[in-house]
N, C-alpha and C positions, 0 to 999 in steps of 0.2 A: 460469625466464625473466622477466627483467625488465619490466613494464609499458610498452609505446612510449609515446613520449614525446607525441602528436598525443590518444592516449586518455588519460592522464592531466590534459591540458589542459584535455580538454571537460567532463571528470567535475568538475575544478576549477572550471572554469567557470560550471557550471551549479548546482553547489553555493554560487553565491559571493553577494553581496551587492549582486547588478545590480538594477533595478526591474523591475516588472510583465513590460510589453512588451519588455525585453530578455531576462527569462527564457524569454519564452515564444517569441520570437526563436531562439534559441539551441535550444529543443527541434525546433521547426520545421525547423532545419537540420540537428541531429543525427539525426533520425527516417532518412533513407538509412542510414547508418551504425550505427546503436544498436545494432542486435543483436550485430553483429560486434563492437563496443568491450565488451559486457558478456559476451560469450565470451569475451574476451580477458581481463578483469576476475576470469572465474571468479564470477559472480556468483549466488548461489545462494536469492537471496530468494524470487524465483517458484515454487519447488519445494518449498522447506521451506516457506513458508505453504500452498499448496495441499494439502500433505501434512498438514498441522496441520489446516487447515479438513476435511478429508476425516475425520480419525479426531474429530474433535469431532461430526462429524452423528450422529445420529442413526438415519437412515434413508436407503435407497438415495436419491442428490440429484437423477436426470435431471427431476424436475419441479420439484424448488425453484429457485426466481428470485433468480437471484445478481447483484449490482449490485459490477462491477469500477472504482473508483474510481479517479482518474491511471492509465490502462489502458496507457498508451503503446502500444508496436506488436502487445502481446496476449500476451504471455510468460505471467503467470497463466493469461490463458485457457485455452491450449495445455496448461498441467499441470492447470489444473481437468476439463478436457474429457477428458483421459487418466484423470483419476478419478472419471467419470462425469456430471458438471455439464453440464446439455445448455442451459438457459434463461439464458445469458449477456447481460449489459448492460453498457455501457462509457460510462465520461465521460473527458473529460480535456481541458487547455486549450490542448493544441495541435493545431492544425487539422493538421499533418504527420504527428503521432504518430498522429490519429485514421485517417487515410488510410492509413495501413499497417496498423492495427489492424482496417479495414476488409477489407482484402486476405485476411484470414486466413480469412475465413468463419465463424467462430466464434461471432458478437455476433447476436444477434437486433434491436439496437437500438444504437446509437452516439450520442453527442451530447455538444457540446463544453460545455467550463463548467469555471471557475477555481473550483475550494472553495476556500473561505475569503475568498473577493471575492462570491459570490454564490451563492444557495443553490441544492442539487441540485436539478436540475429533474425531480424525481419526487414524487408523491404522498407523505404519512407511510405509514408503515406500509406497507410495497409490497414490502420483499422479505426472503426468506428467509435470506439472508446477504450482507454487503457486507463487499468487500474495499478495503485501500488497503496495496500493496505499493512500498515504496521511494520515498514521496513523504513519508512523514513525516519531517522532517529541517530542519536550518539551512538558511534559503533557498529552503524550500517551501512545502509545505501547512502553515500554522499551528497549533498546537496546538489552539487555542480553536475550532478547527472540527468537533473530534472527537463534540460533542453532536448537530451537524447529520446525523452517520453514523447515530447511534442515531435519530434523528427518522424517517429513512426506512427502518429496520429494523424488523419483525413483531416485536410480544411473542412470545420463544420464540425469536425468529432468534440467528444469530451473526456478531458482528464479528469480522474479522481484519486486524491493524494489523501492519507492522515499523517498525523504527528502527533506524539504526548504532545503534553504542555505542565510533568512536572518537573521539579528543580532542576534536576540533572541533566534535564533535555534541553533547557531552555535557551543555551546557547546554539543548539543546535536548529532550535524552532528560528530563532531569529534571523540565521542564516538562510535558511531555508525561505521565511517570507521575505527575505530582501531579494534572493533568486526568482521569487514567484512574481513581487512585484516591479522587480528589471522587465520580465517577459511582458508583463502587463504596459510597462510603459512604453516597450518596443513595438506595441500592438501585434505580437504574436498570441496574445489569446486573450478573451474576456473572462474577469470572474463571474460564472454564475450564481455560487453559494457560498458562505461559510459558514459553517454551524459547530459552534463551541459546544462542550459538551463535559458536564462536571463530572460525572461519575463513568468514567470509562472503562477502568480496570481497577482492580484492588493494586494498594498501594504494598510495596514491597519492604517498607520501611515507614515510621511516624514521619523521619525527616522529607520522606516523598509526598506524604499523605498531603491532600487539599485540606486545609484548616480542620485537621482533626480527624476527617470524614472515614479515615481510611483506603479512603480512593485517589487517584489520580484523574486530573484532565484532559482530552483530547481534539483535536480539531479534525472535521472534515472539510477539505476544500473541492468545490467543482470548477474547473475553467472550460470553456468553448474556444477550440484552435479555430483562429480567424482565416476568413477563406482567403488566399491570392487576390488581389486587387486585379481588377481589369486593366489591362494595358493601355495607356492613354492615345489616345488617335493622333497622330501627326499628321 
């Protein structure tokens, strides 16, 4: 089944080159039909990311504090809750999306924040895990914001990130992976897993489609923040 034209237009709009205020307006207006649209897209990122994070987590996660960045309407929270995560906080730049997320009753705390324009509204080393699902892409959260995610993660904590591998996002994906590799080279974190997924979501055009499948591909990254090295005895 082809993607409905209205869904295609909304997805293209939010991935476009509009300014910040226009992007927030688009997301605010999208909030009411967002979940129906991503169902039509067969959008798998929330499920895949939550499964990857749960797989990496070393212990039952009920007591773990997790920050869902760019939480949208709460799709990732639903998937995490199914896997035993209970202490969920969320941030998003869109007031409309946050209103929908609040209605799920899954978050203990929700705050508005435009990552990339302002720091996350939380102290350093405050979370056992941080997720950014669906927001690291062209026209969305800049790859330069990744160190801010590390700042709020506890030493030994996990970060789960996703991005798309469709043609219009390849430049961003390369920039993001350069940041990820640089941080790993600095000893800031260690790679836990990278999962390439062929059928990530339906493509908005034939040009974006992976080898004529009608879908785009994507990738899940899980990293673990390195503990602070012990002080050398002098």
